[in-house]
C-alpha positions in Angstrom: 52.1 33.1 -23.6 50.9 29.5 -22.6 48.3 29.3 -19.9 50.4 26.5 -18.2 53.4 28.1 -16.5 55.4 25.0 -17.3 55.1 25.3 -21.0 56.6 27.9 -23.4 54.7 29.9 -26.0 55.1 26.9 -28.4 53.7 24.4 -25.9 57.1 22.8 -25.2 58.2 22.0 -21.7 60.1 24.9 -20.1 59.9 23.8 -16.4 58.8 20.7 -14.6 56.8 21.8 -11.6 53.9 19.4 -11.4 52.3 16.7 -13.5 48.9 18.2 -12.9 47.6 19.6 -16.2 50.5 18.4 -18.3 49.5 17.2 -21.8 49.5 13.4 -22.2 51.9 13.8 -25.1 54.5 15.5 -23.0 54.4 12.8 -20.3 54.7 10.0 -23.0 57.6 11.9 -24.6 59.4 12.0 -21.2 58.8 8.2 -20.7 59.9 7.4 -24.2 63.0 9.5 -23.9 63.8 7.8 -20.5 63.6 4.4 -22.2 66.4 5.4 -24.5 68.6 6.4 -21.5 68.2 3.2 -19.5 70.9 1.5 -21.6 73.4 4.3 -20.9 74.0 2.7 -17.4 75.1 -0.5 -19.1 77.9 1.2 -21.1 81.5 1.2 -20.2 81.5 5.0 -20.4 78.2 6.1 -18.9 78.0 9.5 -20.5 76.3 11.3 -23.4 77.2 14.9 -24.4 73.6 16.3 -24.5 74.1 18.9 -21.7 77.8 19.7 -22.2 78.4 23.3 -21.1 75.1 23.5 -19.1 75.3 24.3 -15.4 72.8 22.5 -13.1 72.4 23.8 -9.6 70.9 21.4 -7.0 69.1 23.6 -4.5 68.0 21.3 -1.7 66.5 23.3 1.1 65.2 20.0 2.5 67.4 16.9 2.8 67.0 13.9 0.5 70.0 11.7 -0.2 68.3 9.5 -2.8 66.7 12.2 -4.9 69.7 14.6 -4.8 72.1 11.8 -5.7 70.0 10.5 -8.6 69.6 14.1 -10.0 73.4 14.5 -9.7 74.1 11.2 -11.4 71.6 12.1 -14.2 73.1 15.5 -14.8 76.7 14.1 -14.9 75.7 11.3 -17.3 74.4 14.1 -19.6 77.8 15.8 -19.3 76.4 18.8 -17.4 78.4 20.8 -14.8 76.7 20.0 -11.5 76.9 22.3 -8.4 75.4 20.9 -5.1 74.5 23.5 -2.6 74.1 22.6 1.1 71.5 25.3 1.7 71.2 24.5 5.4 74.7 26.0 6.0 74.5 28.6 3.3 73.1 32.1 2.7 69.4 31.4 3.4 70.3 30.3 6.9 72.0 33.8 7.3 68.7 35.5 6.3 69.0 35.8 2.6 65.7 35.2 0.8 65.0 32.4 -1.6 64.9 34.8 -4.6 68.1 36.6 -3.6 69.8 33.2 -3.5 68.5 32.4 -7.0 69.5 35.9 -8.3 73.1 35.3 -7.1 73.2 31.9 -8.7 71.8 33.4 -11.9 74.7 35.8 -11.9 76.9 32.7 -11.9 75.3 31.7 -15.2 73.1 28.9 -13.8 71.1 27.2 -16.6 69.0 24.8 -14.6 67.7 24.7 -11.0 66.7 21.4 -9.3 64.7 22.6 -6.3 63.5 20.7 -3.2 61.8 22.8 -0.5 59.6 22.2 2.5 57.2 24.9 1.3 54.6 24.1 -1.3 55.0 26.4 -4.3 58.7 27.2 -3.9 59.6 25.8 -7.3 56.8 27.7 -8.9 58.0 30.9 -7.3 61.6 30.4 -8.6 60.2 29.5 -12.1 58.3 32.8 -12.3 61.5 34.6 -11.3 63.9 32.7 -13.5 65.4 34.1 -16.7 64.1 33.2 -20.1 66.9 30.7 -20.7 66.7 29.1 -17.3 64.7 25.9 -16.4 63.4 24.8 -13.0 62.7 21.2 -11.9 60.7 20.6 -8.8 62.3 17.9 -6.8 59.6 18.0 -4.2 57.8 20.9 -2.6 55.9 20.5 0.7 52.9 18.2 0.4 52.3 19.5 -3.1 54.2 17.7 -5.9 57.2 15.5 -6.7 56.8 15.2 -10.5 60.0 13.2 -11.3 59.0 10.6 -8.7 55.6 10.4 -10.3 57.2 10.0 -13.7 59.6 7.3 -12.6 56.7 5.4 -10.9 54.7 5.7 -14.1 57.8 4.5 -16.1 58.2 1.5 -13.7 54.5 0.6 -14.1 54.7 0.8 -17.9 57.9 -1.2 -18.0 56.3 -4.1 -16.2 52.6 -3.8 -17.2 53.0 -2.2 -20.7 49.5 -0.6 -20.9 47.9 1.8 -18.4 44.4 1.5 -19.8 43.5 -1.9 -18.1 45.2 -1.5 -14.7 44.1 -1.3 -11.1 46.7 0.6 -9.0 46.4 0.7 -5.2 48.4 3.5 -3.4 48.5 2.6 0.3 49.5 4.5 3.5 50.1 8.2 4.4 48.4 9.8 1.4 47.7 13.0 3.3 51.4 14.0 3.6 52.6 12.5 0.3 53.5 14.6 -2.7 54.6 11.4 -4.3 51.0 10.0 -4.2 49.6 13.3 -5.7 52.0 13.3 -8.6 51.5 9.6 -9.3 47.6 10.0 -9.2 47.9 12.9 -11.7 50.2 10.8 -14.0 47.9 7.7 -13.9 44.8 9.7 -14.7 46.5 11.5 -17.6 47.8 8.2 -18.9 44.3 6.7 -18.8 44.4 4.3 -15.9 40.8 3.3 -15.2 41.1 2.2 -11.5 43.3 4.3 -9.2 42.7 3.5 -5.5 44.0 5.1 -2.3 44.0 3.0 0.8 44.5 4.3 4.4 43.0 5.4 7.6 40.7 8.4 7.5 43.3 10.5 9.4 45.9 10.0 6.7 43.7 10.8 3.7 43.2 14.4 2.4 39.7 15.8 2.7 37.9 15.4 -0.6 40.6 13.1 -2.0 37.9 11.5 -4.3 38.1 14.7 -6.4 41.5 13.6 -7.6 39.8 10.8 -9.5 40.5 7.9 -7.1 38.5 5.3 -5.2 38.9 5.4 -1.4 39.3 2.3 0.8 39.8 2.2 4.5 40.0 -1.6 4.6 43.4 -2.7 3.1 42.2 -6.1 2.1 39.4 -4.7 0.0 41.7 -2.0 -1.4 44.2 -4.6 -2.6 41.7 -7.1 -4.1 42.6 -7.7 -7.7 45.2 -4.9 -7.9 47.9 -5.0 -10.6 50.2 -2.6 -8.9 50.6 -1.9 -5.1 52.5 1.3 -4.2 53.4 1.5 -0.5 54.1 4.9 1.2 56.0 5.5 4.4 54.6 7.3 7.4 55.9 10.9 7.1 56.2 11.4 10.9 58.2 14.6 10.3 55.2 16.3 8.6 52.6 15.1 11.1 51.1 17.6 13.5 49.5 15.8 16.4 48.8 12.1 16.9 47.2 10.9 13.7 47.8 7.3 14.5 47.7 5.2 17.7 51.2 3.7 17.0 53.4 2.3 14.2 52.5 -1.2 15.4 48.8 -0.4 15.0 49.4 0.9 11.5 51.4 -2.2 10.6 48.6 -4.4 11.7 46.0 -2.8 9.5 48.0 -1.2 6.7 51.4 -3.0 6.6 52.0 -5.0 3.4 52.5 -8.6 4.4 52.7 -11.7 2.2 49.1 -12.7 3.1 47.7 -9.2 2.2 49.7 -9.1 -1.0 48.1 -12.5 -1.9 44.8 -10.6 -2.4 46.2 -8.7 -5.3 46.7 -10.3 -8.7 49.3 -13.1 -8.7 51.5 -11.0 -11.1 51.1 -7.7 -9.1 54.2 -5.6 -8.7 55.1 -3.9 -5.4 56.6 -0.4 -5.5 57.8 2.0 -2.8 59.3 5.5 -3.4 61.7 5.1 -0.4 63.0 5.3 2.2 61.3 2.2 3.5 60.3 1.5 7.1 60.5 -2.2 7.2 58.1 -3.7 9.7 55.8 -0.6 9.6 54.3 -0.1 6.1 56.1 -3.1 4.5 57.4 -6.5 5.6 60.9 -7.5 4.6 59.5 -10.7 3.0 57.6 -8.5 0.6 60.2 -5.7 0.1 62.8 -8.4 -0.8 60.4 -10.7 -2.5 59.8 -11.7 -6.1 57.1 -9.2 -6.7 59.1 -6.2 -5.5 60.4 -3.8 -8.1 61.6 -1.2 -5.5 65.3 -1.3 -6.6 64.5 -1.1 -10.4 62.5 2.0 -9.5 65.7 3.7 -8.4 67.5 2.7 -11.5 64.7 3.9 -13.7 64.7 7.2 -11.7 68.1 8.1 -13.1 66.9 7.6 -16.7 63.7 9.6 -16.1 65.6 12.5 -14.6 68.1 12.4 -17.5 65.1 12.5 -19.9 63.6 15.6 -18.1 66.9 17.4 -18.0 67.7 16.6 -21.7 64.3 17.8 -22.9 64.5 21.0 -20.9 68.1 21.6 -21.9 67.3 21.2 -25.5 64.5 23.7 -25.5 
């Protein structure tokens, strides 16, 4: 039995729960596989038969239009049967436990679960409980991880910058509540990025964040100096307990990405954002819609990356 719960006895990917601890070869295999799927979107018939006969259940206990939609598109392009469950109005709101729900879906011959949940560790719990032929993809759990977002961000960076081993990447904003930031930091470290920076006010950085292998900046101008990639994060007000910031306007003044702050990064720096964006808070429209923004290509690449993960799991 593999020590990593995501890998099977042969070291192949059985579930995608977190990027932390994944072998570099597996991450590169996902990115390379995704590259082969990007062109599928340009075909007249946007389908390949790799998951024909496979049932994919989208279990979204927490709302997310973008992530759920891209998973659904990805599964359908692989010819899978996709079942979307609106959990908010289903059995768990009537008192049925998470694992009871999974057991009932397993009885319906579910092959793959895409799970988004407000509690950290929910996807791991389901993976431990799943049958030998079933695969679990974590689509975001609490503050913990969002591995496919981390992978699509890494894919985007590789697409535009080619090589991770000479890059400076600045991740700016609400790091404390961001599972996206954690997953991207793990991916960048595994892929050999020498300079990963987190930029934000003390109140929005996790205690001991340096242990993740990042450099910490509280001054955005210093944090952006010479960066090749700037990743902006939204303020996750729904996860905040108590006043961590004076106001959105104050945050924008010190940590909003404006054209003059972006000018401190390298001239060919790219700007990324996992969405949804709060224009005028963490990012100005002039930047979001500007020449250095790759925010919409990120969404496109996200479909290919999720196709790659599902096809690799479905083929194992």
